[in-house]
C-alpha positions in Angstrom: 86.7 89.2 127.7 88.6 93.0 127.8 88.2 95.0 125.0 90.5 97.7 123.7 88.8 100.5 122.0 90.0 102.0 118.9 89.3 105.3 116.6 90.0 105.6 113.0 90.7 109.1 111.5 90.5 108.7 107.6 87.7 106.1 106.2 89.0 105.7 102.7 90.4 102.5 100.6 92.9 101.6 103.5 90.7 102.5 106.1 88.1 100.0 104.8 90.8 97.4 104.3 91.5 97.7 108.5 87.8 97.5 109.2 87.4 94.1 106.8 90.5 92.5 108.3 89.0 93.3 111.8 85.7 92.1 111.2 86.6 88.8 109.1 89.6 88.0 111.4 88.1 88.9 114.5 88.6 85.4 115.8 92.0 84.7 115.2 93.1 88.1 116.8 91.3 87.1 119.8 92.9 84.1 120.2 96.2 85.4 119.9 95.6 88.7 121.9 93.0 87.7 124.4 91.2 90.5 124.1 88.6 92.1 122.1 89.5 95.0 119.5 86.5 97.5 119.3 86.1 100.0 116.8 84.3 102.7 118.7 84.6 105.9 116.4 85.2 106.8 112.7 85.7 110.3 111.5 86.1 111.4 108.0 84.8 114.5 106.0 82.4 112.0 103.7 80.2 109.9 105.9 77.7 109.3 103.1 79.7 106.9 100.7 79.0 103.4 101.0 82.4 101.6 101.4 81.4 98.0 101.1 81.8 97.4 104.9 78.8 97.7 107.7 79.6 100.0 110.3 77.3 101.1 112.6 76.6 104.8 111.3 76.3 106.0 115.0 80.0 105.9 115.4 80.9 108.0 112.1 81.3 111.5 112.5 82.8 114.5 110.5 84.5 115.6 113.9 88.0 114.4 114.3 88.1 115.8 117.9 85.1 113.7 119.4 87.4 110.9 118.7 90.3 112.4 119.9 89.0 113.4 123.1 87.0 110.3 123.7 88.2 109.3 126.7 87.1 105.4 126.3 89.3 105.1 123.1 92.8 103.6 123.9 94.4 103.5 120.2 93.9 106.0 117.0 94.7 105.1 113.7 95.6 107.8 111.3 94.9 107.4 107.7 94.5 110.8 106.4 97.4 111.2 104.8 99.6 114.4 104.0 101.2 117.2 106.5 98.0 118.5 107.9 96.0 118.0 109.6 97.3 114.6 110.4 100.5 116.1 112.4 97.9 118.1 114.7 95.7 115.4 115.2 98.3 112.8 116.2 100.0 115.3 118.5 96.7 115.9 120.1 96.2 112.4 120.5 99.3 111.7 121.9 99.2 114.5 124.3 95.6 113.1 125.5 97.7 109.6 126.4 96.2 107.9 123.2 98.6 105.5 121.6 98.9 106.0 117.9 98.9 103.9 114.6 99.7 105.6 111.4 100.6 105.0 107.8 101.7 108.4 107.4 105.1 108.2 105.5 105.2 112.1 103.9 104.7 113.1 107.7 106.9 110.9 109.3 109.7 111.6 107.0 109.3 115.3 107.7 108.1 115.7 111.3 108.6 111.9 112.7 111.3 113.4 115.4 108.8 115.6 116.6 106.0 112.8 116.6 108.2 110.2 118.1 109.5 112.5 121.0 106.0 113.4 121.8 105.5 109.6 122.1 108.2 109.1 124.4 107.4 112.4 126.5 103.8 111.1 127.2 104.8 107.5 127.5 102.3 106.2 125.0 103.5 103.9 121.6 103.4 104.9 118.3 103.1 102.2 115.3 104.2 103.0 111.9 104.7 99.5 110.2 102.2 100.7 107.4 104.7 103.7 106.7 107.0 101.6 104.6 106.4 98.3 102.3 102.8 97.8 103.1 102.4 94.2 104.4 106.2 93.6 104.5 107.2 93.6 108.5 110.2 95.8 107.6 109.9 98.1 110.5 109.3 95.6 112.9 112.2 93.6 111.6 114.6 96.3 112.0 113.2 97.4 115.7 113.3 93.9 117.2 114.9 91.6 114.8 118.4 93.3 114.2 118.9 95.1 117.5 122.3 93.0 117.8 123.4 94.4 114.7 125.3 97.4 113.5 123.4 97.8 110.1 125.3 98.7 107.4 123.1 98.9 104.6 119.0 98.9 103.6 118.1 99.4 100.2 115.3 98.2 98.2 112.1 98.4 95.8 109.7 100.5 97.7 107.4 101.9 95.3 105.3 99.1 93.2 104.2 101.7 90.5 107.6 102.3 89.5 108.6 98.7 89.8 105.7 97.8 87.7 106.5 100.5 85.1 110.2 99.4 84.8 109.1 95.7 84.8 106.8 95.9 82.0 109.3 98.2 79.9 112.1 95.5 80.3 109.8 92.3 79.6 107.9 93.9 76.8 110.2 96.7 75.2 107.5 99.2 75.8 108.2 103.2 76.1 107.6 104.5 79.5 104.4 106.7 78.8 102.5 103.4 77.4 103.1 101.6 80.5 102.2 104.7 82.8 98.9 104.9 81.0 98.7 101.0 81.6 99.5 101.3 85.2 96.8 104.2 85.8 94.2 102.1 84.2 94.7 99.3 86.2 95.0 101.4 89.3 98.4 100.6 89.8 99.2 104.6 89.6 97.6 107.8 90.7 95.9 110.0 88.1 98.7 112.5 89.3 101.6 109.8 89.6 104.7 112.3 90.0 105.2 111.6 93.5 105.4 108.0 92.6 107.6 107.9 89.5 109.8 111.2 90.2 110.8 109.2 93.5 109.3 111.3 96.3 107.2 108.4 98.0 110.5 106.2 97.9 112.5 109.1 99.6 109.7 109.2 102.3 110.4 105.7 102.7 114.3 105.0 102.7 114.2 108.6 105.0 112.2 106.6 107.7 114.3 103.2 107.0 117.5 105.4 107.3 116.8 106.7 110.9 115.6 103.3 111.9 118.8 101.7 110.8 121.4 104.4 112.1 119.5 105.8 115.1 119.7 109.0 113.4 117.3 112.1 112.7 117.6 112.2 108.5 116.6 115.6 107.0 114.3 114.6 104.3 115.3 117.6 102.3 119.0 116.5 101.8 117.9 112.9 100.1 119.1 113.1 96.8 115.9 111.9 94.9 115.9 110.9 90.9 112.6 109.2 89.5 112.4 107.2 86.5 110.5 109.2 84.1 113.7 109.6 81.7 114.3 105.8 81.3 113.9 104.8 77.9 113.8 101.2 76.4 117.3 101.8 74.5 119.0 101.8 77.9 116.9 99.0 79.4 118.5 97.1 76.2 121.7 97.9 76.8 121.5 97.2 80.5 120.3 93.6 79.4 123.3 93.8 77.0 125.6 94.0 79.9 124.2 91.8 82.0 121.7 94.0 84.3 118.3 95.4 85.0 117.0 98.6 85.8 115.1 99.0 89.0 114.3 102.3 91.1 116.1 101.7 94.5 116.1 103.5 97.6 119.4 103.0 99.2 121.0 103.8 102.9 124.3 102.8 103.9 127.3 103.7 106.2 130.0 105.6 104.6 132.5 106.4 107.2 131.1 108.8 109.8 128.6 109.6 107.4 125.6 108.1 106.0 124.5 107.8 102.4 120.6 108.2 101.5 119.4 108.4 98.2 116.6 107.4 95.6 117.6 106.8 91.9 116.9 104.4 88.8 119.9 101.9 89.5 121.6 99.0 87.5 121.8 95.7 89.3 123.1 92.3 88.2 120.4 89.8 86.6 121.9 87.3 89.4 121.2 89.6 92.1 117.5 88.7 93.6 116.5 92.0 93.8 116.6 91.9 90.0 113.8 89.2 89.8 111.5 91.2 91.9 108.7 92.5 89.5 105.3 93.8 89.1 103.9 95.7 91.9 105.9 93.6 94.6 108.6 95.7 97.1 111.7 94.2 98.2 113.8 95.3 101.0 117.4 94.1 102.0 119.0 94.7 105.6 122.5 94.1 106.0 123.9 93.6 109.4 127.3 93.0 110.6 126.6 90.1 112.5 123.5 88.6 110.6 124.5 89.3 107.2 121.8 89.9 104.2 118.1 89.4 104.6 115.4 90.2 102.2 111.7 91.0 102.5 109.6 90.6 99.6 105.7 91.3 99.6 103.0 93.6 98.5 103.8 96.8 99.0 100.6 98.4 98.4 96.7 97.9 99.2 94.2 98.1 101.2 94.6 94.6 102.9 98.3 94.4 102.7 98.6 97.8 104.3 95.4 97.1 106.6 97.4 93.8 108.0 100.1 96.0 108.8 98.0 98.5 110.5 96.1 95.8 112.5 99.5 94.1 113.2 100.7 97.3 114.9 97.1 97.6 116.9 97.8 93.9 118.3 101.3 94.8 119.5 99.9 98.0 120.9 97.0 96.2 122.9 99.6 93.8 124.2 101.6 96.2 125.7 98.7 97.9 127.0 97.3 94.5 128.5 100.7 93.6 130.0 102.1 97.1 131.1 104.8 96.9 128.5 104.0 100.3 127.0 107.3 102.2 125.7 108.7 98.5 125.9 110.9 99.4 122.6 111.6 103.0 121.7 109.9 104.3 118.4 113.4 104.2 116.5 114.6 101.1 118.5 117.8 103.6 119.9 117.1 104.8 123.4 116.0 108.8 122.5 119.3 110.0 124.3 121.3 108.5 121.4 119.3 109.7 118.6 121.5 112.7 116.4 121.0 114.5 113.5 122.4 112.6 110.6 125.4 113.4 108.6 124.4 112.8 105.1 126.7 112.4 102.3 126.3 114.8 99.6 125.4 113.1 96.2 128.6 114.4 94.7 130.9 112.6 97.2 129.8 109.1 96.7 131.6 106.3 94.8 129.8 104.2 92.5 130.1 102.5 89.1 128.4 104.0 86.1 126.6 103.5 83.0 127.0 106.0 80.5 125.3 106.6 77.0 126.4 109.2 74.6 124.8 110.0 71.5 127.7 110.7 69.0 128.7 111.5 65.0 129.7 108.0 63.6 133.3 108.4 62.5 136.6 107.4 63.9 138.2 108.9 66.9 135.1 109.5 69.2 135.8 106.9 71.9 139.5 108.1 71.9 137.9 111.8 72.6 135.5 110.6 75.0 137.9 108.2 77.0 140.4 110.9 77.3 138.0 113.1 78.9 137.1 110.3 81.5 140.6 109.8 82.0 141.7 113.3 82.7 139.1 113.2 85.7 140.4 109.9 87.0 137.4 107.6 85.4 138.4 104.4 83.7 136.1 102.3 81.4 135.3 98.7 82.2 133.1 97.9 79.1 132.2 99.5 75.8 129.2 98.9 73.1 129.4 101.1 70.1 126.7 101.0 67.6 127.0 102.5 63.9 128.6 101.8 60.6 126.4 102.9 58.2 123.6 104.5 60.4 122.6 108.0 59.6 122.5 110.7 62.5 123.6 110.1 66.0 124.7 106.7 67.2 124.8 105.5 70.7 128.3 104.8 72.3 127.9 103.1 75.8 130.5 102.7 78.5 130.4 101.2 82.0 133.1 102.4 84.3 134.8 101.3 87.3 134.3 103.0 90.6 134.5 106.7 90.3 133.3 109.8 92.3 130.1 111.0 91.4 131.6 115.0 91.3 134.4 113.5 88.7 131.6 112.1 86.7 129.4 114.9 86.7 132.6 117.1 85.6 133.8 114.6 83.0 130.2 114.6 81.2 130.0 118.1 81.2 132.9 118.5 79.1 131.9 115.7 77.0 128.7 117.0 76.3 130.4 120.1 75.0 132.6 118.1 72.3 131.7 118.6 68.5 131.1 114.8 67.9 128.6 114.6 70.7 124.9 115.4 69.6 122.6 115.2 72.7 122.9 115.1 76.3 124.5 112.4 77.8 122.3 109.7 79.7 123.9 108.4 83.4 122.8 105.3 85.2 124.3 104.4 88.6 125.4 100.9 88.9 125.5 98.6 92.3 128.1 95.7 91.5 130.1 93.1 92.9 128.8 93.4 96.7 125.2 94.1 97.5 124.8 97.4 97.9 
């Protein structure tokens, strides 16, 4: 039986998961592939720590180039993370005519175009299923499941840490910092969780999905990104009163000759299936003009779900090697000559519905002052909840708006926050209502 030789760069949590899968499921893999997957080399700076898997110590090295330059290795798995040296190693592997599998969403969101072009130029494949959604096969679905469609939108929960925190806050009424500490203790959040909770991780992932959806080069620096650290139980409770739940959504969709690419807390109706996706699960919905709405739900992180996606890419590339189908599907599904720089709509130009909470003095006439300013900026109110009557200090006044332009909302809030009846900076959460995102 023919063997496909693999080299692994990065022997951490996910790398260990990959090795477990290759060892435990070798029989099923061979029956599907008709060949053996042989782990020929591992490179990591730490070659002493016991990872809990049996590996021949003779194949482990600190020298990544020993793996990259081995003429017998067919596929390189990059699990180092970050920009460098991962970028240099991947480009070196591609130049050496080696296929690459990576889970590096940060690198692909920033340097994906360079890497994909290098793969096409050198006539090798690059797999990146594990870069978005962990074990959810969203990349393969978009590349090969929906090519007959013009994709209209992709949106979803792509960060399990944030979904866990918001789920706990919603179901148990607990404050953000309390749930974050619990998530860290359980291993669902990093010691430094800023990349997750401030939306950066989700921005990396939606950048990749937008590129796949629209055949476009997306500049990560133009992706509007807002995290969940300012979400409070009071807003979660008001959302419930209106019939919504708050989720951190990554959203991309067509908007005329532009595309929207953004990450922010979003209120979604309780009857929307994505509102019921809780805990550390991820969920991604793809809407095509012919196929309609399709949602994929599953584990978005973890050594084995992510390892499953990586090994899936290895098997796909191995089939291409065995049957001469290399470059059968372009990295972004679209032919390279048809990929253009994306025209990304500025966040100030998007149209949405909005939840706005004001902290106001408890006296007559407050609502009329606020609604007057909103009206002057072409913003109409759909619903109001006003608390107060007998409470001391500031009381909440919450409004839900009809569809409005972001820049009009921001101008109105700038004026409202200066009113003498308003005691604190207003809170805004975007709402996705009616039709799917």
